[in-house]
C-alpha positions, 0 to 999 in steps of 0.5 A: 244674437238671432243671426248669431244662433242661425249661424251656429245652427247652420254650421252644425247641421254642415258639419253633421251631414258632411260627416255622416255622408263621408262616413257612409262613403268610406264605409261603402267603399271599404265593404266594397273593397272587402267584397272584391278582395275576399272573392280575389282571395277564394279564387287564388286560394282554388287555384292552389287547391287545384295545383295541389291536386295535380302535384299529387297526381304527378307524384303517384297514379291515384289519389285516395278520396279520404285525403281530399278536403270535405268542400271538394265536390268534384275534381277531373283532369281532361285530355285534348278531346275534352274528355276525362282521363280521371275524375270524381264527384261532380266533375262531368265526363267532358268539359265541351260545353265549358270550351268556347271560341275565344278559348280555341283562338288563344289555345288555353281555357281560364274559366271561373263561374259561380253557381248556387253554392258552388264555385267552378273552375276550368283552366289549362294546366299551363295557367296553374302555378305547380309548387310543393309547398302549396300542399299545406292544409289540403288533405283534410275531409272526405270526398262524397263520392268515390274515385274512379279507377286509378289507371290513368295515363302520365300527366304532361304539364301543358295540354290538358285541362283541370276542372275542380268544384268547391262547396263555398257556403261557409263563404257565401255565408261571409259574403252575405255578411258584408252585403248586409253592411251594405245596407245596415251600416248607412242605416245605422249612420242614418239613425246615429245622424238623426239621434245627434240632430235630435239631441241637438235640438232637445239641448238647444230648445233646453238652452232657449228655454233656460234663457227664456226662464231666466229672462221671464225671471228678471221680467217678472222681478222689474214688473212686479217693482214697477207695478207697485211703484206705479200703482201709488202715482196713479192713484195720487193723479186720479185724486188730483184729477177729481179735485181739478175738475171740481174747481176748474171751469166746464171747458177743461173738463174734457182735457182732464177726462183724456187724463182719467182714461189714460190713468185707468188704461195704465192701471188696468195694464198694471193689473194685467201684469200683476195677473201675469205674475200670479200663481196661474192655478188660483182655487180650481173648482168645476166650471160650466163651460156654456154658462161662463160664455152665456154670461160673458157674451151680453158684455161685448158691444157688438153680437156674438154668436154661440153654438154649443154642439153638445147639450149636456153640461161640459165642466171643467177643472180651472179657477173661476176668475182666471177661466173668466180672464182667458175668455174675455181676453180672447173674445176681446181680441176677436172683437177688436180684430174685426173691421168696420166694412164687415157686413151686419149679416155675416157672423163676425164672432162666433163660440162653439163649444163641443167635447173631444174624447175627455177634452172640452173644446173651446173654439172663438172664430172671427172674420177679423184682420188676421195674424200679420206674417211672422207673428204665429210663434211670437203672439204668446210672448209678453208685451208682444201685440198687432194692435196699436193700442195693445197691451201685448200681455192678454195672450200671455195671461190667457195661456198661462192659466190655460196650461196651468189647468193641464190645457192648451191654447192655440191661435191659428190663421182661419181659412178665408180670413180671420183667426181661430183661438181653440182652448182644450181643457180637461172634462171635470169628472166628479169621481176621479177629482174626489178619488185624487183628492181635489175636492 
């Protein structure tokens, strides 16, 4: 079952991650293709616009600036000496700086340059496609500057150079949106991936808790029945053992004592199971933590050090008997985990109490055998134990009682060896409980 769950998780994460990577790659490729396509379309449209302007100049000796689109910033025609034959707007007087050695060798100019919010195209007329059908959509808007005097010589189809400069701020806005997409789309996919993973984990945790609760209900019903059925035979065995002890000779008393001890151990286990199944809240009341601990320490076979880091009383709101059970279970685990080789002068078990903001903290530290590897996640499971003679129910009961009092219980590995049990409980405030009706 556990292997199947692990395989299910691995399969889910593999499919989700592969889908995320595939969508990210496809999105980036699509955005890059759109960016390249948009730039190519802009260059083609600019070339067609230049052809339209040249076609107009072929039909008449001048062009009225009011006929041009508002995004045309500069336009010029240049002769073989690279000086302007006709120009307006931002078109330069000569275009010598646009001519390179390679252009001279090829005998033609073909330059496209983006600068700030402008697009500049400088091309030989032989590279410009001519055609009357390309004039649609050109004559709109108004030029910023006035046109040069219209006296120009007839323009031959080749051997001249055209200069066209456009305002492309609208196009750049769309390009910025595409560039933002390069960052936002992967980020959005990452958020979707994380959200899907988190939702899956919550669903998995919910399923596990539901399964665990179902198992606990079944276990509780079985344990309640067994506890009731076991108590009667144990009582009968105890009575018969006492009778035999009276009539049998002394050499048999040791064997009877073993039977009595095992019966008592079974009865204790039955009582613990009963504690686990009972209402964990009980009858809460104000309990002084330091006083409770000081009353318990003399009942253990070895000295236990106690340090109260806060001089004032630390009071919690909890059922007294259940709180006592919690402390006894944790202290007993600490004492039973100690090795026999530990030096007497060392603090074998240390109990500390303090206040953390509005909570009371109780720490039980020992230098025992520590937690076995892999036991950290299971120590609070009912009937799980690392001790040969342990019942595996003490920590489960303790955690149940502490959480019923709105507290937390942790058992951690301690640096240098041993374990640390940490209890956090809300500190009791008489005014708060009076206002809430708890008293």
